[in-house]
N, CA, C, O and the ligand as a Tripos MOL2 file, in Angstrom:
@<TRIPOS>MOLECULE
protein
  261   259    66     0     0
PROTEIN
NO_CHARGES

@<TRIPOS>ATOM
      1 N         -38.8300  -43.6400 -100.0200 N.3       1 MET1
      2 CA        -37.6810  -43.0930  -99.2820 C.3       1 MET1
      3 C         -36.9540  -42.0180 -100.0810 C.2       1 MET1
      4 O         -35.7360  -42.0880 -100.2460 O.2       1 MET1
      5 N         -37.6720  -41.0490 -100.5660 N.am      2 TYR2
      6 CA        -37.0240  -39.9480 -101.2520 C.3       2 TYR2
      7 C         -36.7490  -38.8090 -100.2840 C.2       2 TYR2
      8 O         -37.5730  -38.5230  -99.4160 O.2       2 TYR2
      9 N         -35.5940  -38.1510 -100.4230 N.am      3 PRO3
     10 CA        -35.3520  -36.9680  -99.5840 C.3       3 PRO3
     11 C         -36.3630  -35.8860  -99.9410 C.2       3 PRO3
     12 O         -36.9190  -35.8710 -101.0390 O.2       3 PRO3
     13 N         -36.5920  -34.9780  -98.9870 N.am      4 THR4
     14 CA        -37.5920  -33.9520  -99.2300 C.3       4 THR4
     15 C         -37.1360  -32.9780 -100.3060 C.2       4 THR4
     16 O         -37.9630  -32.3470 -100.9650 O.2       4 THR4
     17 N         -35.8450  -32.8540 -100.4860 N.am      5 HIS5
     18 CA        -35.3280  -32.0250 -101.5610 C.3       5 HIS5
     19 C         -33.9070  -32.4500 -101.8660 C.2       5 HIS5
     20 O         -33.3530  -33.3050 -101.1750 O.2       5 HIS5
     21 N         -33.3050  -31.8600 -102.8980 N.am      6 MET6
     22 CA        -32.0410  -32.3570 -103.4280 C.3       6 MET6
     23 C         -30.8760  -32.3200 -102.4470 C.2       6 MET6
     24 O         -29.9160  -33.0750 -102.6040 O.2       6 MET6
     25 N         -30.9430  -31.4630 -101.4480 N.am      7 LEU7
     26 CA        -29.7770  -31.3160 -100.5720 C.3       7 LEU7
     27 C         -29.9140  -32.0830  -99.2640 C.2       7 LEU7
     28 O         -28.9910  -32.0960  -98.4500 O.2       7 LEU7
     29 N         -31.0370  -32.7060  -99.0630 N.am      8 ALA8
     30 CA        -31.2600  -33.3770  -97.7880 C.3       8 ALA8
     31 C         -30.2070  -34.4550  -97.5460 C.2       8 ALA8
     32 O         -29.9730  -35.3130  -98.3970 O.2       8 ALA8
     33 N         -29.5920  -34.3980  -96.4020 N.am      9 GLY9
     34 CA        -28.6600  -35.4390  -96.0040 C.3       9 GLY9
     35 C         -27.2710  -35.3020  -96.5830 C.2       9 GLY9
     36 O         -26.3950  -36.1140  -96.2830 O.2       9 GLY9
     37 N         -27.0480  -34.2850  -97.4140 N.am     10 LEU10
     38 CA        -25.7410  -34.1380  -98.0430 C.3      10 LEU10
     39 C         -24.7570  -33.3660  -97.1720 C.2      10 LEU10
     40 O         -23.5450  -33.5400  -97.2950 O.2      10 LEU10
     41 N         -25.2770  -32.5140  -96.2920 N.am     11 MET11
     42 CA        -24.4010  -31.6380  -95.5250 C.3      11 MET11
     43 C         -24.4650  -31.9940  -94.0420 C.2      11 MET11
     44 O         -25.5100  -32.3850  -93.5200 O.2      11 MET11
     45 N         -23.3320  -31.8500  -93.3870 N.am     12 THR12
     46 CA        -23.3150  -32.0640  -91.9470 C.3      12 THR12
     47 C         -22.7100  -30.8480  -91.2560 C.2      12 THR12
     48 O         -21.9200  -30.1100  -91.8450 O.2      12 THR12
     49 N         -23.0920  -30.6550  -90.0080 N.am     13 CYS13
     50 CA        -22.6380  -29.5270  -89.2140 C.3      13 CYS13
     51 C         -21.1730  -29.6980  -88.8310 C.2      13 CYS13
     52 O         -20.7490  -30.7830  -88.4330 O.2      13 CYS13
     53 N         -20.4020  -28.6180  -88.9530 N.am     14 ALA14
     54 CA        -18.9870  -28.6740  -88.6090 C.3      14 ALA14
     55 C         -18.7770  -28.7900  -87.0950 C.2      14 ALA14
     56 O         -17.7230  -29.2480  -86.6520 O.2      14 ALA14
     57 N         -19.7570  -28.3850  -86.3120 N.am     15 SER15
     58 CA        -19.6120  -28.4020  -84.8590 C.3      15 SER15
     59 C         -19.9920  -29.7380  -84.2400 C.2      15 SER15
     60 O         -19.2510  -30.2750  -83.4160 O.2      15 SER15
     61 N         -21.1320  -30.2700  -84.6290 N.am     16 CYS16
     62 CA        -21.6380  -31.4670  -83.9410 C.3      16 CYS16
     63 C         -21.8480  -32.6450  -84.8760 C.2      16 CYS16
     64 O         -22.2110  -33.7350  -84.4320 O.2      16 CYS16
     65 N         -21.6210  -32.4350  -86.1700 N.am     17 GLU17
     66 CA        -21.7590  -33.4860  -87.1770 C.3      17 GLU17
     67 C         -23.1890  -33.9790  -87.3450 C.2      17 GLU17
     68 O         -23.4280  -35.0430  -87.9160 O.2      17 GLU17
     69 N         -24.1400  -33.1900  -86.8380 N.am     18 SER18
     70 CA        -25.5360  -33.4940  -87.1550 C.3      18 SER18
     71 C         -25.7970  -33.1500  -88.6130 C.2      18 SER18
     72 O         -25.0340  -32.4140  -89.2380 O.2      18 SER18
     73 N         -26.8630  -33.6820  -89.1320 N.am     19 THR19
     74 CA        -27.2500  -33.3420  -90.4940 C.3      19 THR19
     75 C         -27.6970  -31.8880  -90.5730 C.2      19 THR19
     76 O         -28.3890  -31.3850  -89.6880 O.2      19 THR19
     77 N         -27.2900  -31.2270  -91.6430 N.am     20 ILE20
     78 CA        -27.8420  -29.9100  -91.9540 C.3      20 ILE20
     79 C         -29.1090  -30.1400  -92.7660 C.2      20 ILE20
     80 O         -29.0780  -30.7930  -93.8090 O.2      20 ILE20
     81 N         -30.1930  -29.6140  -92.2950 N.am     21 GLY21
     82 CA        -31.4480  -29.8350  -92.9960 C.3      21 GLY21
     83 C         -32.3210  -28.6140  -92.9250 C.2      21 GLY21
     84 O         -31.9500  -27.5840  -92.3620 O.2      21 GLY21
     85 N         -33.4900  -28.7520  -93.5090 N.am     22 GLN22
     86 CA        -34.4070  -27.6200  -93.4820 C.3      22 GLN22
     87 C         -35.0060  -27.4980  -92.0910 C.2      22 GLN22
     88 O         -35.6100  -28.4400  -91.5780 O.2      22 GLN22
     89 N         -34.8370  -26.3440  -91.4930 N.am     23 ILE23
     90 CA        -35.3180  -26.1380  -90.1330 C.3      23 ILE23
     91 C         -36.4930  -25.1920  -90.0880 C.2      23 ILE23
     92 O         -37.1370  -25.0590  -89.0480 O.2      23 ILE23
     93 N         -36.7880  -24.5280  -91.1980 N.am     24 SER24
     94 CA        -37.9150  -23.6030  -91.2310 C.3      24 SER24
     95 C         -38.4900  -23.5590  -92.6210 C.2      24 SER24
     96 O         -37.7570  -23.6410  -93.6060 O.2      24 SER24
     97 N         -39.7980  -23.4310  -92.7080 N.am     25 GLY25
     98 CA        -40.4390  -23.3480  -94.0100 C.3      25 GLY25
     99 C         -40.6840  -21.9160  -94.4430 C.2      25 GLY25
    100 O         -41.2040  -21.6570  -95.5280 O.2      25 GLY25
    101 N         -40.3000  -20.9870  -93.5720 N.am     26 LYS26
    102 CA        -40.5680  -19.5760  -93.8650 C.3      26 LYS26
    103 C         -39.7520  -19.0770  -95.0410 C.2      26 LYS26
    104 O         -38.5960  -19.4680  -95.2030 O.2      26 LYS26
    105 N         -40.3340  -18.2240  -95.8590 N.am     27 GLY27
    106 CA        -39.6140  -17.5660  -96.9490 C.3      27 GLY27
    107 C         -38.9370  -18.5230  -97.9020 C.2      27 GLY27
    108 O         -37.8390  -18.2320  -98.3780 O.2      27 GLY27
    109 N         -39.5510  -19.6540  -98.1970 N.am     28 GLY28
    110 CA        -38.9540  -20.6140  -99.1100 C.3      28 GLY28
    111 C         -38.1060  -21.6480  -98.4050 C.2      28 GLY28
    112 O         -37.6220  -22.5880  -99.0350 O.2      28 GLY28
    113 N         -37.9200  -21.4880  -97.1040 N.am     29 GLY29
    114 CA        -37.1950  -22.4960  -96.3330 C.3      29 GLY29
    115 C         -35.8110  -22.0360  -95.9290 C.2      29 GLY29
    116 O         -35.1510  -21.2900  -96.6520 O.2      29 GLY29
    117 N         -35.3840  -22.4890  -94.7750 N.am     30 TYR30
    118 CA        -34.0480  -22.1880  -94.2800 C.3      30 TYR30
    119 C         -33.3610  -23.4680  -93.8550 C.2      30 TYR30
    120 O         -33.9810  -24.3770  -93.3030 O.2      30 TYR30
    121 N         -32.0460  -23.5220  -94.1290 N.am     31 PHE31
    122 CA        -31.2390  -24.6460  -93.6890 C.3      31 PHE31
    123 C         -30.5100  -24.3030  -92.3990 C.2      31 PHE31
    124 O         -30.1150  -23.1590  -92.1740 O.2      31 PHE31
    125 N         -30.3470  -25.2770  -91.5890 N.am     32 GLY32
    126 CA        -29.5630  -25.0860  -90.3780 C.3      32 GLY32
    127 C         -29.2150  -26.4350  -89.7830 C.2      32 GLY32
    128 O         -29.6240  -27.4830  -90.2840 O.2      32 GLY32
    129 N         -28.4340  -26.3840  -88.6810 N.am     33 CYS33
    130 CA        -28.0300  -27.6050  -87.9970 C.3      33 CYS33
    131 C         -29.2300  -28.1970  -87.2550 C.2      33 CYS33
    132 O         -29.8780  -27.5200  -86.4570 O.2      33 CYS33
    133 N         -29.5120  -29.4640  -87.5300 N.am     34 LEU34
    134 CA        -30.6410  -30.1050  -86.8530 C.3      34 LEU34
    135 C         -30.3030  -30.3760  -85.3860 C.2      34 LEU34
    136 O         -31.2000  -30.5100  -84.5530 O.2      34 LEU34
    137 N         -29.0130  -30.4550  -85.0740 N.am     35 GLY35
    138 CA        -28.5910  -30.5960  -83.6810 C.3      35 GLY35
    139 C         -28.9240  -29.3440  -82.8870 C.2      35 GLY35
    140 O         -29.3750  -29.4240  -81.7440 O.2      35 GLY35
    141 N         -28.7000  -28.1920  -83.4950 N.am     36 ALA36
    142 CA        -29.0330  -26.9290  -82.8310 C.3      36 ALA36
    143 C         -30.5300  -26.8360  -82.5870 C.2      36 ALA36
    144 O         -30.9750  -26.3060  -81.5690 O.2      36 ALA36
    145 N         -31.2880  -27.3480  -83.5160 N.am     37 LYS37
    146 CA        -32.7430  -27.3470  -83.3660 C.3      37 LYS37
    147 C         -33.1460  -28.2070  -82.1700 C.2      37 LYS37
    148 O         -34.1130  -27.9040  -81.4720 O.2      37 LYS37
    149 N         -32.3940  -29.2800  -81.9450 N.am     38 ARG38
    150 CA        -32.6860  -30.1570  -80.8140 C.3      38 ARG38
    151 C         -32.0280  -29.6730  -79.5270 C.2      38 ARG38
    152 O         -32.2360  -30.2560  -78.4630 O.2      38 ARG38
    153 N         -31.2280  -28.6010  -79.6230 N.am     39 GLY39
    154 CA        -30.5980  -28.0390  -78.4420 C.3      39 GLY39
    155 C         -29.2960  -28.6900  -78.0450 C.2      39 GLY39
    156 O         -28.8370  -28.4890  -76.9200 O.2      39 GLY39
    157 N         -28.6740  -29.4690  -78.9310 N.am     40 ILE40
    158 CA        -27.4260  -30.1490  -78.5840 C.3      40 ILE40
    159 C         -26.2310  -29.5100  -79.2720 C.2      40 ILE40
    160 O         -25.1240  -30.0430  -79.1950 O.2      40 ILE40
    161 N         -26.4280  -28.3840  -79.9430 N.am     41 CYS41
    162 CA        -25.3460  -27.7690  -80.7000 C.3      41 CYS41
    163 C         -25.4820  -26.2530  -80.6420 C.2      41 CYS41
    164 O         -26.5890  -25.7190  -80.5740 O.2      41 CYS41
    165 N         -24.3390  -25.5640  -80.6690 N.am     42 ASP42
    166 CA        -24.3500  -24.1040  -80.5890 C.3      42 ASP42
    167 C         -24.3480  -23.4350  -81.9540 C.2      42 ASP42
    168 O         -24.4040  -22.2090  -82.0480 O.2      42 ASP42
    169 N         -24.2840  -24.2250  -82.9960 N.am     43 ASN43
    170 CA        -24.2440  -23.6630  -84.3320 C.3      43 ASN43
    171 C         -25.6380  -23.2120  -84.7540 C.2      43 ASN43
    172 O         -26.4500  -24.0130  -85.2180 O.2      43 ASN43
    173 N         -25.9010  -21.9170  -84.5860 N.am     44 LYS44
    174 CA        -27.2460  -21.4040  -84.8720 C.3      44 LYS44
    175 C         -27.3340  -20.7620  -86.2460 C.2      44 LYS44
    176 O         -28.3090  -20.0820  -86.5650 O.2      44 LYS44
    177 N         -26.2980  -20.9850  -87.0600 N.am     45 VAL45
    178 CA        -26.2930  -20.3740  -88.3900 C.3      45 VAL45
    179 C         -27.4040  -20.9680  -89.2420 C.2      45 VAL45
    180 O         -27.5290  -22.1870  -89.3580 O.2      45 VAL45
    181 N         -28.2000  -20.1020  -89.8290 N.am     46 ILE46
    182 CA        -29.1980  -20.5890  -90.7720 C.3      46 ILE46
    183 C         -29.0370  -19.8640  -92.0970 C.2      46 ILE46
    184 O         -28.6800  -18.6870  -92.1410 O.2      46 ILE46
    185 N         -29.3030  -20.5830  -93.1660 N.am     47 VAL47
    186 CA        -29.1030  -20.0520  -94.5120 C.3      47 VAL47
    187 C         -30.3580  -20.3000  -95.3260 C.2      47 VAL47
    188 O         -30.9860  -21.3540  -95.2210 O.2      47 VAL47
    189 N         -30.7120  -19.3280  -96.1270 N.am     48 ARG48
    190 CA        -31.8470  -19.5080  -97.0150 C.3      48 ARG48
    191 C         -31.6330  -20.7040  -97.9220 C.2      48 ARG48
    192 O         -30.5650  -20.8600  -98.5130 O.2      48 ARG48
    193 N         -32.6410  -21.5430  -98.0300 N.am     49 ARG49
    194 CA        -32.5580  -22.7390  -98.8540 C.3      49 ARG49
    195 C         -32.2280  -22.4030 -100.2990 C.2      49 ARG49
    196 O         -31.3930  -23.0550 -100.9260 O.2      49 ARG49
    197 N         -32.8910  -21.3820 -100.8200 N.am     50 LYS50
    198 CA        -32.7000  -21.0120 -102.2190 C.3      50 LYS50
    199 C         -31.2410  -20.6040 -102.4670 C.2      50 LYS50
    200 O         -30.6400  -20.9840 -103.4720 O.2      50 LYS50
    201 N         -30.6890  -19.8300 -101.5370 N.am     51 LEU51
    202 CA        -29.3080  -19.3810 -101.6720 C.3      51 LEU51
    203 C         -28.3530  -20.5700 -101.6830 C.2      51 LEU51
    204 O         -27.4390  -20.6330 -102.5060 O.2      51 LEU51
    205 N         -28.5660  -21.4990 -100.7770 N.am     52 THR52
    206 CA        -27.7190  -22.6800 -100.7080 C.3      52 THR52
    207 C         -27.7940  -23.4770 -101.9960 C.2      52 THR52
    208 O         -26.7730  -23.9060 -102.5330 O.2      52 THR52
    209 N         -29.0030  -23.6700 -102.4870 N.am     53 GLU53
    210 CA        -29.1710  -24.4550 -103.7030 C.3      53 GLU53
    211 C         -28.5200  -23.7640 -104.8870 C.2      53 GLU53
    212 O         -27.8790  -24.4160 -105.7110 O.2      53 GLU53
    213 N         -28.6800  -22.4440 -104.9820 N.am     54 ASN54
    214 CA        -28.0650  -21.7090 -106.0830 C.3      54 ASN54
    215 C         -26.5500  -21.8390 -106.0590 C.2      54 ASN54
    216 O         -25.9200  -22.0360 -107.0980 O.2      54 ASN54
    217 N         -25.9660  -21.7280 -104.8640 N.am     55 LEU55
    218 CA        -24.5140  -21.8420 -104.7280 C.3      55 LEU55
    219 C         -24.0380  -23.2120 -105.1840 C.2      55 LEU55
    220 O         -23.0570  -23.3180 -105.9210 O.2      55 LEU55
    221 N         -24.7180  -24.2450 -104.7570 N.am     56 ILE56
    222 CA        -24.2840  -25.5980 -105.0830 C.3      56 ILE56
    223 C         -24.5080  -25.8890 -106.5550 C.2      56 ILE56
    224 O         -23.6760  -26.5220 -107.2040 O.2      56 ILE56
    225 N         -25.6380  -25.4240 -107.0800 N.am     57 ILE57
    226 CA        -25.9160  -25.6590 -108.4940 C.3      57 ILE57
    227 C         -24.8810  -24.9660 -109.3780 C.2      57 ILE57
    228 O         -24.4250  -25.5420 -110.3660 O.2      57 ILE57
    229 N         -24.5030  -23.7220 -109.0250 N.am     58 SER58
    230 CA        -23.5100  -23.0250 -109.8510 C.3      58 SER58
    231 C         -22.1560  -23.7120 -109.7280 C.2      58 SER58
    232 O         -21.3840  -23.7420 -110.6860 O.2      58 SER58
    233 N         -21.8660  -24.2630 -108.5520 N.am     59 GLU59
    234 CA        -20.6190  -25.0020 -108.3600 C.3      59 GLU59
    235 C         -20.6020  -26.2580 -109.2180 C.2      59 GLU59
    236 O         -19.5930  -26.5770 -109.8470 O.2      59 GLU59
    237 N         -21.7200  -26.9650 -109.2380 N.am     60 VAL60
    238 CA        -21.8330  -28.1760 -110.0550 C.3      60 VAL60
    239 C         -21.6920  -27.8290 -111.5340 C.2      60 VAL60
    240 O         -21.0060  -28.5290 -112.2800 O.2      60 VAL60
    241 N         -22.3390  -26.7540 -111.9500 N.am     61 ASN61
    242 CA        -22.2520  -26.3280 -113.3410 C.3      61 ASN61
    243 C         -20.8060  -26.0410 -113.7300 C.2      61 ASN61
    244 O         -20.3750  -26.3860 -114.8300 O.2      61 ASN61
    245 N         -20.0600  -25.4110 -112.8260 N.am     62 LYS62
    246 CA        -18.6590  -25.1070 -113.0970 C.3      62 LYS62
    247 C         -17.8630  -26.3940 -113.3160 C.2      62 LYS62
    248 O         -17.0270  -26.4810 -114.2160 O.2      62 LYS62
    249 N         -18.1410  -27.3840 -112.4770 N.am     63 GLN63
    250 CA        -17.4360  -28.6560 -112.5840 C.3      63 GLN63
    251 C         -17.7500  -29.3560 -113.9120 C.2      63 GLN63
    252 O         -16.8940  -30.0230 -114.4940 O.2      63 GLN63
    253 N         -18.9760  -29.1920 -114.3720 N.am     64 LEU64
    254 CA        -19.4040  -29.8960 -115.5690 C.3      64 LEU64
    255 C         -18.9510  -29.2280 -116.8490 C.2      64 LEU64
    256 O         -18.8210  -29.8760 -117.8880 O.2      64 LEU64
    257 N         -18.7100  -27.9170 -116.7700 N.am     65 SER65
    258 CA        -18.3860  -27.2140 -118.0080 C.3      65 SER65
    259 C         -16.8920  -27.1460 -118.2540 C.2      65 SER65
    260 O         -16.4570  -26.5830 -119.2590 O.2      65 SER65
    261 ZN        -24.4500  -28.6350  -85.1090 Zn       66 ZN66
@<TRIPOS>BOND
     1     1     2 1
     2     2     3 1
     3     3     4 2
     4     3     5 am
     5     5     6 1
     6     6     7 1
     7     7     8 2
     8     7     9 am
     9     9    10 1
    10    10    11 1
    11    11    12 2
    12    11    13 am
    13    13    14 1
    14    14    15 1
    15    15    16 2
    16    15    17 am
    17    17    18 1
    18    18    19 1
    19    19    20 2
    20    19    21 am
    21    21    22 1
    22    22    23 1
    23    23    24 2
    24    23    25 am
    25    25    26 1
    26    26    27 1
    27    27    28 2
    28    27    29 am
    29    29    30 1
    30    30    31 1
    31    31    32 2
    32    31    33 am
    33    33    34 1
    34    34    35 1
    35    35    36 2
    36    35    37 am
    37    37    38 1
    38    38    39 1
    39    39    40 2
    40    39    41 am
    41    41    42 1
    42    42    43 1
    43    43    44 2
    44    43    45 am
    45    45    46 1
    46    46    47 1
    47    47    48 2
    48    47    49 am
    49    49    50 1
    50    50    51 1
    51    51    52 2
    52    51    53 am
    53    53    54 1
    54    54    55 1
    55    55    56 2
    56    55    57 am
    57    57    58 1
    58    58    59 1
    59    59    60 2
    60    59    61 am
    61    61    62 1
    62    62    63 1
    63    63    64 2
    64    63    65 am
    65    65    66 1
    66    66    67 1
    67    67    68 2
    68    67    69 am
    69    69    70 1
    70    70    71 1
    71    71    72 2
    72    71    73 am
    73    73    74 1
    74    74    75 1
    75    75    76 2
    76    75    77 am
    77    77    78 1
    78    78    79 1
    79    79    80 2
    80    79    81 am
    81    81    82 1
    82    82    83 1
    83    83    84 2
    84    83    85 am
    85    85    86 1
    86    86    87 1
    87    87    88 2
    88    87    89 am
    89    89    90 1
    90    90    91 1
    91    91    92 2
    92    91    93 am
    93    93    94 1
    94    94    95 1
    95    95    96 2
    96    95    97 am
    97    97    98 1
    98    98    99 1
    99    99   100 2
   100    99   101 am
   101   101   102 1
   102   102   103 1
   103   103   104 2
   104   103   105 am
   105   105   106 1
   106   106   107 1
   107   107   108 2
   108   107   109 am
   109   109   110 1
   110   110   111 1
   111   111   112 2
   112   111   113 am
   113   113   114 1
   114   114   115 1
   115   115   116 2
   116   115   117 am
   117   117   118 1
   118   118   119 1
   119   119   120 2
   120   119   121 am
   121   121   122 1
   122   122   123 1
   123   123   124 2
   124   123   125 am
   125   125   126 1
   126   126   127 1
   127   127   128 2
   128   127   129 am
   129   129   130 1
   130   130   131 1
   131   131   132 2
   132   131   133 am
   133   133   134 1
   134   134   135 1
   135   135   136 2
   136   135   137 am
   137   137   138 1
   138   138   139 1
   139   139   140 2
   140   139   141 am
   141   141   142 1
   142   142   143 1
   143   143   144 2
   144   143   145 am
   145   145   146 1
   146   146   147 1
   147   147   148 2
   148   147   149 am
   149   149   150 1
   150   150   151 1
   151   151   152 2
   152   151   153 am
   153   153   154 1
   154   154   155 1
   155   155   156 2
   156   155   157 am
   157   157   158 1
   158   158   159 1
   159   159   160 2
   160   159   161 am
   161   161   162 1
   162   162   163 1
   163   163   164 2
   164   163   165 am
   165   165   166 1
   166   166   167 1
   167   167   168 2
   168   167   169 am
   169   169   170 1
   170   170   171 1
   171   171   172 2
   172   171   173 am
   173   173   174 1
   174   174   175 1
   175   175   176 2
   176   175   177 am
   177   177   178 1
   178   178   179 1
   179   179   180 2
   180   179   181 am
   181   181   182 1
   182   182   183 1
   183   183   184 2
   184   183   185 am
   185   185   186 1
   186   186   187 1
   187   187   188 2
   188   187   189 am
   189   189   190 1
   190   190   191 1
   191   191   192 2
   192   191   193 am
   193   193   194 1
   194   194   195 1
   195   195   196 2
   196   195   197 am
   197   197   198 1
   198   198   199 1
   199   199   200 2
   200   199   201 am
   201   201   202 1
   202   202   203 1
   203   203   204 2
   204   203   205 am
   205   205   206 1
   206   206   207 1
   207   207   208 2
   208   207   209 am
   209   209   210 1
   210   210   211 1
   211   211   212 2
   212   211   213 am
   213   213   214 1
   214   214   215 1
   215   215   216 2
   216   215   217 am
   217   217   218 1
   218   218   219 1
   219   219   220 2
   220   219   221 am
   221   221   222 1
   222   222   223 1
   223   223   224 2
   224   223   225 am
   225   225   226 1
   226   226   227 1
   227   227   228 2
   228   227   229 am
   229   229   230 1
   230   230   231 1
   231   231   232 2
   232   231   233 am
   233   233   234 1
   234   234   235 1
   235   235   236 2
   236   235   237 am
   237   237   238 1
   238   238   239 1
   239   239   240 2
   240   239   241 am
   241   241   242 1
   242   242   243 1
   243   243   244 2
   244   243   245 am
   245   245   246 1
   246   246   247 1
   247   247   248 2
   248   247   249 am
   249   249   250 1
   250   250   251 1
   251   251   252 2
   252   251   253 am
   253   253   254 1
   254   254   255 1
   255   255   256 2
   256   255   257 am
   257   257   258 1
   258   258   259 1
   259   259   260 2
@<TRIPOS>SUBSTRUCTURE
     1 MET1         2 RESIDUE 1 A MET
     2 TYR2         6 RESIDUE 1 A TYR
     3 PRO3        10 RESIDUE 1 A PRO
     4 THR4        14 RESIDUE 1 A THR
     5 HIS5        18 RESIDUE 1 A HIS
     6 MET6        22 RESIDUE 1 A MET
     7 LEU7        26 RESIDUE 1 A LEU
     8 ALA8        30 RESIDUE 1 A ALA
     9 GLY9        34 RESIDUE 1 A GLY
    10 LEU10       38 RESIDUE 1 A LEU
    11 MET11       42 RESIDUE 1 A MET
    12 THR12       46 RESIDUE 1 A THR
    13 CYS13       50 RESIDUE 1 A CYS
    14 ALA14       54 RESIDUE 1 A ALA
    15 SER15       58 RESIDUE 1 A SER
    16 CYS16       62 RESIDUE 1 A CYS
    17 GLU17       66 RESIDUE 1 A GLU
    18 SER18       70 RESIDUE 1 A SER
    19 THR19       74 RESIDUE 1 A THR
    20 ILE20       78 RESIDUE 1 A ILE
    21 GLY21       82 RESIDUE 1 A GLY
    22 GLN22       86 RESIDUE 1 A GLN
    23 ILE23       90 RESIDUE 1 A ILE
    24 SER24       94 RESIDUE 1 A SER
    25 GLY25       98 RESIDUE 1 A GLY
    26 LYS26      102 RESIDUE 1 A LYS
    27 GLY27      106 RESIDUE 1 A GLY
    28 GLY28      110 RESIDUE 1 A GLY
    29 GLY29      114 RESIDUE 1 A GLY
    30 TYR30      118 RESIDUE 1 A TYR
    31 PHE31      122 RESIDUE 1 A PHE
    32 GLY32      126 RESIDUE 1 A GLY
    33 CYS33      130 RESIDUE 1 A CYS
    34 LEU34      134 RESIDUE 1 A LEU
    35 GLY35      138 RESIDUE 1 A GLY
    36 ALA36      142 RESIDUE 1 A ALA
    37 LYS37      146 RESIDUE 1 A LYS
    38 ARG38      150 RESIDUE 1 A ARG
    39 GLY39      154 RESIDUE 1 A GLY
    40 ILE40      158 RESIDUE 1 A ILE
    41 CYS41      162 RESIDUE 1 A CYS
    42 ASP42      166 RESIDUE 1 A ASP
    43 ASN43      170 RESIDUE 1 A ASN
    44 LYS44      174 RESIDUE 1 A LYS
    45 VAL45      178 RESIDUE 1 A VAL
    46 ILE46      182 RESIDUE 1 A ILE
    47 VAL47      186 RESIDUE 1 A VAL
    48 ARG48      190 RESIDUE 1 A ARG
    49 ARG49      194 RESIDUE 1 A ARG
    50 LYS50      198 RESIDUE 1 A LYS
    51 LEU51      202 RESIDUE 1 A LEU
    52 THR52      206 RESIDUE 1 A THR
    53 GLU53      210 RESIDUE 1 A GLU
    54 ASN54      214 RESIDUE 1 A ASN
    55 LEU55      218 RESIDUE 1 A LEU
    56 ILE56      222 RESIDUE 1 A ILE
    57 ILE57      226 RESIDUE 1 A ILE
    58 SER58      230 RESIDUE 1 A SER
    59 GLU59      234 RESIDUE 1 A GLU
    60 VAL60      238 RESIDUE 1 A VAL
    61 ASN61      242 RESIDUE 1 A ASN
    62 LYS62      246 RESIDUE 1 A LYS
    63 GLN63      250 RESIDUE 1 A GLN
    64 LEU64      254 RESIDUE 1 A LEU
    65 SER65      258 RESIDUE 1 A SER
    66 ZN66       261 GROUP 0 **** ****
């Protein structure tokens, strides 16, 4: 029962409270609302996985230092 990557299950959509997860494997992967993928949410924002991870990692580093 390991998540597919470090951010799985950590984020939820502000609109429908569905999990934010990887919705595409293209270009290293993209994150988006899984509710939107199922057609129950209007939040179509998608973000590059790498960008999201970099942002969170730098935030964590700031907290630790
Ligand atoms: Zn949503």
